[in-house]
C-alpha positions in Angstrom: 59.8 -18.4 -38.4 55.9 -18.6 -38.8 54.6 -20.8 -41.6 52.9 -19.1 -44.5 49.6 -20.7 -43.4 50.0 -19.2 -40.0 50.6 -15.8 -41.5 47.6 -16.2 -43.8 45.3 -16.9 -40.8 46.8 -13.9 -38.9 46.2 -11.6 -41.9 42.6 -12.8 -42.3 41.9 -12.3 -38.6 43.3 -8.8 -38.6 41.4 -7.9 -41.8 38.1 -8.8 -40.0 38.7 -6.1 -37.4 40.2 -3.5 -39.8 36.8 -2.0 -40.5 34.9 -3.2 -37.5 32.8 -1.2 -35.1 33.0 -1.6 -31.3 29.5 -2.3 -30.0 30.3 -2.8 -26.3 33.5 -2.1 -24.5 35.1 -4.5 -21.9 33.6 -2.7 -19.0 30.0 -3.1 -20.4 30.8 -6.8 -21.0 31.8 -7.3 -17.4 28.7 -5.4 -16.2 26.6 -7.8 -18.2 28.2 -10.8 -16.6 27.7 -9.2 -13.2 24.0 -8.7 -14.0 23.5 -12.4 -14.9 25.4 -13.5 -11.8 23.3 -11.3 -9.5 20.1 -12.6 -10.9 21.2 -16.2 -10.6 22.5 -15.6 -7.1 19.2 -14.0 -6.0 17.3 -17.0 -7.2 19.6 -19.8 -6.0 21.3 -18.3 -2.9 18.5 -16.4 -1.2 15.5 -18.6 -2.1 14.5 -20.9 0.7 14.9 -24.5 -0.3 16.6 -23.5 -3.6 17.6 -26.3 -5.8 21.2 -27.7 -6.2 21.4 -26.9 -10.0 23.4 -28.5 -12.7 25.1 -25.9 -14.8 25.8 -26.8 -18.4 28.1 -24.7 -20.6 27.5 -25.0 -24.4 30.9 -25.4 -26.0 32.8 -23.8 -27.5 31.3 -20.3 -27.7 30.2 -20.2 -24.0 33.7 -21.0 -22.6 34.6 -17.4 -21.8 31.2 -16.6 -20.4 31.1 -19.8 -18.3 34.6 -19.3 -16.9 33.9 -15.8 -15.8 30.3 -16.3 -14.6 31.1 -19.4 -12.5 33.5 -17.4 -10.3 30.7 -15.0 -9.5 28.1 -17.6 -8.5 27.7 -17.9 -4.7 25.6 -21.0 -4.4 26.4 -24.7 -4.6 26.2 -26.2 -8.1 27.5 -29.0 -10.3 29.1 -28.0 -13.6 29.4 -29.9 -16.8 29.3 -29.1 -20.5 27.6 -30.1 -23.7 28.6 -29.8 -27.3 25.9 -29.4 -29.8 26.4 -28.6 -33.5 24.3 -27.8 -36.5 25.4 -29.3 -39.7 24.6 -27.5 -42.9 26.2 -24.8 -45.0 28.7 -22.5 -43.4 26.1 -19.6 -43.2 23.0 -21.6 -42.3 22.5 -24.4 -39.8 21.1 -27.8 -40.6 20.5 -30.9 -38.6 21.4 -30.6 -34.9 23.8 -33.2 -33.5 24.9 -33.8 -29.9 28.7 -34.3 -29.9 28.8 -34.4 -26.0 25.8 -35.0 -23.8 25.7 -34.2 -20.1 27.7 -36.7 -18.1 25.6 -35.9 -15.0 22.1 -37.3 -14.7 19.7 -34.5 -15.4 16.6 -36.3 -14.1 14.8 -34.4 -11.4 17.3 -31.5 -11.6 17.1 -27.8 -12.3 19.5 -27.3 -15.2 21.0 -23.9 -16.1 22.3 -23.8 -19.7 24.9 -21.2 -20.3 25.6 -20.0 -23.9 27.3 -17.0 -25.5 24.5 -15.9 -27.7 20.9 -16.5 -28.5 20.7 -15.8 -32.2 17.9 -17.5 -34.1 17.2 -19.8 -31.1 16.9 -23.1 -32.9 19.8 -24.8 -31.2 18.9 -23.6 -27.6 15.3 -24.5 -28.2 16.4 -28.1 -29.1 18.8 -28.3 -26.1 16.0 -27.2 -23.7 13.5 -29.7 -25.2 16.0 -32.5 -25.1 17.0 -31.9 -21.5 13.3 -31.9 -20.5 12.9 -35.1 -22.4 15.8 -36.5 -20.4 13.9 -35.8 -17.2 15.1 -32.4 -16.0 12.5 -30.7 -13.8 13.2 -27.3 -15.3 15.7 -25.9 -17.8 16.8 -22.2 -17.5 18.6 -20.5 -20.3 21.3 -17.9 -19.3 22.9 -16.2 -22.3 25.6 -13.6 -22.4 23.9 -11.9 -25.3 20.5 -12.0 -27.0 20.6 -10.8 -30.6 17.7 -8.6 -31.7 16.9 -10.3 -35.0 13.5 -8.6 -35.4 11.4 -11.7 -35.2 10.0 -14.1 -32.7 12.4 -16.9 -31.6 11.4 -20.5 -30.6 12.8 -19.9 -27.2 13.5 -16.9 -24.9 16.4 -16.6 -22.4 15.5 -16.6 -18.7 18.7 -14.5 -18.0 20.4 -12.1 -20.5 23.5 -10.0 -20.1 23.3 -7.8 -23.2 21.0 -7.3 -26.2 22.9 -7.0 -29.4 21.9 -5.4 -32.7 21.3 -7.7 -35.6 24.9 -7.6 -36.8 27.7 -10.2 -37.2 29.6 -9.9 -33.9 32.8 -11.2 -32.5 34.4 -11.2 -29.1 33.8 -12.6 -25.6 33.4 -16.2 -27.0 31.7 -15.2 -30.2 33.7 -15.8 -33.4 33.9 -15.2 -37.1 35.4 -18.1 -39.0 37.1 -19.3 -35.8 38.7 -15.9 -35.1 38.5 -13.4 -32.2 36.7 -15.4 -29.4 39.4 -14.0 -27.2 38.4 -10.3 -27.4 37.3 -8.8 -24.1 34.8 -6.5 -25.9 32.2 -6.9 -28.7 32.8 -5.8 -32.2 30.4 -5.8 -35.3 32.3 -6.8 -38.4 31.3 -6.4 -42.0 30.5 -9.6 -43.9 30.6 -10.3 -47.6 26.8 -10.6 -47.5 26.5 -7.1 -46.1 25.3 -8.2 -42.7 
């Protein structure tokens, strides 16, 4: 029999979707992944003398995007992951801390950073700057989704699957309070702050 804590989490998770709006269905999500894969394949598979890139997935949000995108890439690559967090309040990030740095040497490499969403851009801007400081020749940002927040961000993605409205979204690696990363489609949920 499930514990009361387990049932409480299940109830909270289900409540988040009870009044949610589907933004993109699963077919649109897969088309977005295809789009990013085609663009990367064009650059790294057809370009004469193309680099042997290091691909870094940003954990944990990018795990779904990474897993599905990697199977579509048709060029030689090395894969690793990084884990970067922002400490602060639950709603707003604070200081950026690296929990896991790349194990592979980035010096002289083309590095492709994969992430689920470019929201305000502070974390990915920091990641790009840090990898360049570590000696990467170039750092390319490939995101499943770029959120249209209505203002300039400190960094722009080089490859984007979807553009999302400025709403609190879940699905395809993106979560709310730890729930619903596993959805194959994208949903906008209502938050207590009205976002």
